[in-house]
C-alpha positions in Angstrom: -35.1 43.0 -15.0 -32.7 42.2 -17.8 -30.2 45.0 -17.0 -29.6 45.8 -20.6 -29.8 49.5 -20.2 -27.3 50.2 -17.5 -26.0 47.4 -15.3 -24.6 49.5 -12.6 -27.5 52.0 -12.5 -30.8 50.6 -11.4 -34.2 51.5 -12.9 -35.3 52.4 -9.4 -35.9 56.0 -8.1 -32.5 57.3 -7.1 -32.0 58.7 -3.6 -31.7 62.4 -3.2 -28.0 62.7 -2.6 -26.4 65.5 -0.5 -24.5 68.1 -2.3 -20.8 68.5 -1.9 -20.1 69.5 1.7 -16.7 71.2 1.4 -17.1 74.8 0.1 -13.6 75.0 -1.5 -13.8 74.5 -5.2 -11.6 71.8 -6.8 -9.3 74.2 -8.4 -8.2 75.5 -5.0 -7.0 72.0 -3.9 -3.5 70.7 -3.9 -4.4 68.0 -6.4 -6.5 69.3 -9.2 -7.3 65.8 -10.6 -8.1 62.5 -9.0 -5.7 59.7 -8.5 -6.0 56.4 -10.5 -9.0 54.5 -9.1 -8.4 51.0 -10.4 -5.2 49.0 -10.6 -4.4 48.3 -14.3 -6.0 51.5 -15.4 -3.5 54.3 -14.6 -5.3 56.9 -16.7 -8.8 56.2 -15.4 -9.9 55.1 -18.9 -13.6 55.3 -19.4 -15.7 52.4 -20.6 -16.8 52.8 -24.3 -19.9 51.1 -25.6 -20.9 47.4 -25.4 -24.2 45.6 -25.8 -25.3 46.8 -22.4 -24.8 50.5 -23.2 -22.0 53.2 -23.0 -20.0 54.4 -20.1 -19.6 58.2 -20.7 -21.4 60.8 -18.7 -24.8 61.7 -20.3 -25.1 58.4 -22.3 -28.6 57.2 -22.8 -30.3 54.9 -20.3 -33.6 53.1 -20.2 -34.3 53.3 -23.9 -33.4 57.0 -24.1 -35.7 58.1 -21.4 -32.9 58.9 -18.9 -29.2 59.9 -19.1 -26.2 58.4 -17.3 -25.3 60.7 -14.4 -22.0 59.0 -13.7 -18.9 57.8 -15.5 -17.9 54.1 -15.8 -14.1 53.7 -15.1 -12.8 50.4 -16.6 -11.8 48.0 -13.9 -11.1 44.3 -14.1 -13.1 42.0 -11.8 -11.1 41.4 -8.6 -8.8 44.4 -9.2 -7.7 46.6 -6.3 -9.6 49.9 -6.0 -8.0 53.1 -4.7 -9.4 56.4 -3.2 -9.4 59.1 -5.8 -8.9 61.8 -3.1 -8.7 62.1 0.7 -11.9 62.2 2.7 -14.5 60.6 4.9 -16.1 57.3 4.0 -19.8 56.5 4.4 -22.0 53.7 3.3 -22.8 51.1 2.2 -24.3 52.3 -1.1 -26.8 49.9 -2.7 -27.9 50.8 -6.2 -29.6 47.5 -7.1 -31.2 46.8 -3.8 -31.4 43.1 -4.8 -28.3 41.7 -3.2 -26.7 40.7 -6.5 -22.9 40.1 -6.7 -22.1 43.8 -7.4 -24.7 45.5 -5.2 -22.2 47.3 -3.0 -20.3 50.6 -2.9 -19.1 53.5 -0.8 -19.2 57.3 -0.7 -16.2 59.6 -0.1 -16.6 63.2 1.0 -13.7 65.6 1.4 -11.0 67.6 -0.4 -13.8 69.7 -2.0 -15.5 66.6 -3.5 -18.3 64.1 -2.8 -18.4 61.0 -4.9 -20.0 57.5 -4.9 -18.1 54.5 -6.2 -20.4 51.6 -6.9 -19.9 48.0 -7.9 -16.9 47.7 -5.5 -16.5 46.1 -2.0 -14.8 48.6 0.2 -12.4 47.5 3.0 -14.6 49.6 5.4 -17.6 51.9 5.2 -16.6 54.5 7.7 -13.5 56.5 8.8 -10.9 58.5 7.0 -9.0 57.5 3.8 -6.1 59.1 2.0 -5.7 59.8 -1.7 -4.3 56.7 -3.4 -4.9 54.5 -0.4 -6.5 51.1 -1.0 -10.2 51.5 -0.9 -11.4 48.0 -1.7 -11.9 45.4 -4.5 -13.8 45.4 -7.8 -16.7 43.1 -7.6 -17.4 40.2 -10.1 -19.4 42.2 -12.7 -19.1 39.4 -15.3 -21.2 37.1 -13.1 -24.1 39.5 -13.4 -23.5 40.9 -16.9 -21.5 38.5 -19.0 -19.4 40.2 -21.7 -19.8 43.7 -20.4 -16.7 45.9 -20.0 -16.2 45.6 -16.3 -16.2 49.0 -14.6 -16.6 51.1 -11.4 -19.6 53.4 -11.6 -18.3 56.8 -10.4 -21.0 59.4 -9.6 -20.6 62.9 -8.2 -23.1 63.4 -5.3 -24.5 66.5 -7.1 -24.7 64.6 -10.4 -22.2 66.9 -12.2 -19.8 65.4 -14.7 -16.6 63.9 -13.1 -14.9 63.3 -16.4 -12.5 66.3 -16.2 -11.4 65.2 -12.8 -10.8 61.6 -13.9 -9.0 62.6 -17.2 -6.8 65.6 -16.6 -6.5 68.3 -19.3 -3.5 67.5 -21.5 -0.6 69.9 -20.7 0.9 71.5 -23.8 3.7 69.5 -25.2 7.1 71.2 -25.9 6.9 73.6 -28.8 9.3 71.7 -30.9 7.1 68.6 -30.5 4.5 69.0 -33.3 2.5 65.9 -32.2 -1.0 66.8 -31.1 -2.5 66.5 -27.7 -5.0 63.9 -26.6 -8.3 64.6 -28.5 -10.8 62.5 -26.5 -11.1 61.8 -22.8 -10.6 58.1 -22.1 -8.3 57.7 -25.2 -4.9 59.2 -24.0 -3.0 57.9 -27.0 -5.5 58.9 -29.7 -6.1 55.3 -30.6 -7.6 55.0 -34.1 -10.8 53.0 -34.8 -10.2 49.6 -36.3 -12.7 47.9 -38.5 -16.4 47.2 -37.8 -19.5 46.5 -39.9 -19.5 50.1 -41.1 -15.9 50.1 -42.3 -12.4 51.0 -41.0 -11.1 54.1 -39.4 -7.5 54.5 -40.7 -6.4 57.0 -43.4 -6.9 55.6 -46.9 -9.5 52.9 -45.9 -11.9 52.0 -48.7 -15.1 54.0 -48.9 -18.2 53.9 -51.2 -17.7 50.1 -51.9 -14.0 50.7 -52.9 -14.7 53.6 -55.2 -13.3 56.1 -52.8 -10.8 56.4 -49.9 -11.1 57.7 -46.4 -9.2 61.0 -46.4 -9.3 61.3 -42.6 -8.7 59.4 -39.4 -11.3 58.2 -36.9 -10.1 58.6 -33.3 -12.0 56.4 -30.9 -14.3 58.4 -28.5 -17.2 57.3 -26.4 -20.5 59.0 -26.9 -20.7 62.0 -24.6 -17.0 62.1 -23.8 -15.1 65.4 -23.4 -13.2 66.5 -26.5 -10.0 68.5 -26.3 -8.2 70.8 -28.8 -5.3 68.9 -30.4 -3.3 72.2 -30.9 -3.8 75.9 -30.3 -5.6 77.9 -32.9 -8.6 79.7 -34.1 -12.1 78.1 -34.3 -14.5 78.4 -37.2 -17.7 76.6 -38.0 -20.1 74.9 -37.7 -18.8 72.2 -40.0 -21.6 69.9 -41.3 -20.5 66.5 -42.8 -23.8 64.8 -43.4 -25.9 67.9 -44.3 -29.0 66.1 -43.1 -29.4 67.3 -39.5 -28.9 63.9 -37.9 -27.7 63.6 -34.3 -24.0 63.7 -35.2 -24.0 66.3 -38.0 -21.9 68.9 -36.2 -18.2 69.8 -35.9 -15.7 72.6 -36.0 -12.4 73.6 -37.7 -9.2 74.7 -35.9 -6.5 76.7 -37.8 -3.2 77.6 -36.2 0.2 76.3 -34.9 0.9 75.3 -38.5 -2.1 73.1 -38.9 -5.7 73.2 -40.1 -8.0 70.4 -39.2 -11.8 69.6 -39.0 -13.1 67.6 -36.1 -16.5 66.2 -36.9 -19.3 64.3 -35.0 -18.6 66.6 -32.0 -20.5 69.5 -30.5 -18.1 72.3 -29.7 -18.5 74.7 -26.8 -18.3 77.5 -29.4 -17.7 77.9 -33.1 -15.4 80.9 -33.1 -12.6 82.4 -31.1 -9.2 81.2 -29.9 -8.5 77.9 -28.2 -5.4 76.5 -26.5 -3.9 73.1 -26.9 -5.5 70.7 -24.5 -8.4 73.0 -23.6 -11.9 71.6 -23.6 -13.3 71.8 -27.1 -16.7 70.2 -26.7 -18.5 66.9 -26.4 -18.7 63.7 -28.5 -22.1 63.4 -30.1 -24.3 60.2 -29.8 -23.0 58.2 -32.7 -24.7 55.0 -31.5 -28.0 56.6 -32.3 -27.1 57.0 -36.0 -24.9 53.9 -36.5 -25.8 51.3 -33.8 -22.8 49.1 -33.0 -20.1 51.2 -34.6 -16.9 52.0 -32.8 -17.8 55.6 -31.8 -15.2 58.1 -33.0 -14.3 61.6 -33.9 -13.7 62.1 -37.7 -10.4 64.1 -37.9 -9.7 65.5 -41.3 -6.8 67.8 -42.4 -8.0 70.7 -44.4 -5.7 69.8 -47.2 -6.8 66.1 -47.0 -3.3 64.9 -46.0 -2.8 62.1 -43.5 -3.0 63.3 -39.8 -1.9 60.0 -38.3 1.7 60.9 -37.5 0.4 64.0 -35.6 -2.1 62.0 -33.6 0.2 59.2 -32.5 1.6 61.0 -29.5 3.7 58.9 -27.2 3.3 55.7 -29.2 5.9 53.1 -28.2 7.3 55.2 -25.4 
């Protein structure tokens, strides 16, 4: 096996995992979101796309025949790994079943959750562990998949999406602060796409062989990632950019709070109604299907075609 589809998710039949054992829903717990899992990644930033695939929940696996039922949290080889919540350990978890250098992991059950963390070596496989306590060490993924974005595979036992628990909803900023909230899970600072073989993502970048200019900003967003409303307002749509029905030809407009913006290449949860700043807006569409190798991104365009960069750069330099 080459491992080119998903290095931390084997092409073997998956075991039937037990569903969450604690009946209390997450929203009733003291901590609504999980603690940082890997040292050096305080926001649980999710792996984007590399030559081995993409790290978002629902990303394609095995040539498009399967979908990723976990989330890949970026973690440097050898980094310290922490427990995302308090619970009971069980394991070991073997996904590869071939004894390679990253074929190890552990399950944590408790606090209303059940999750498997794979490609780590835990300090122990049984007993209690507390939220934020050292869980183990990231294994040497580069030995097995050179050049990959090293990561911990985080999978809910019921195969639901753990992204909202890993990347908390952005709380509303003070009303006098007109900067927008985080738009994409895994990109807390609204980092803008640089340049790739398809072009550049900043406002005013050349388009149409230099005959036109980019009148928007491309905010980096992994395929399948959760998308949030940058400000409170009213939704309208759908907004079609390509008008050809391709896999990313969808989007929505938000008007309110003194702004009007179009967010394209996303699938919104709805096309009309009110939405609050930081509320889940939808999901990033599979841009890699249409433009293989591009830096996946949300196209963000002010309705008056002015530059939205200053509103997106929340917290930069702080």
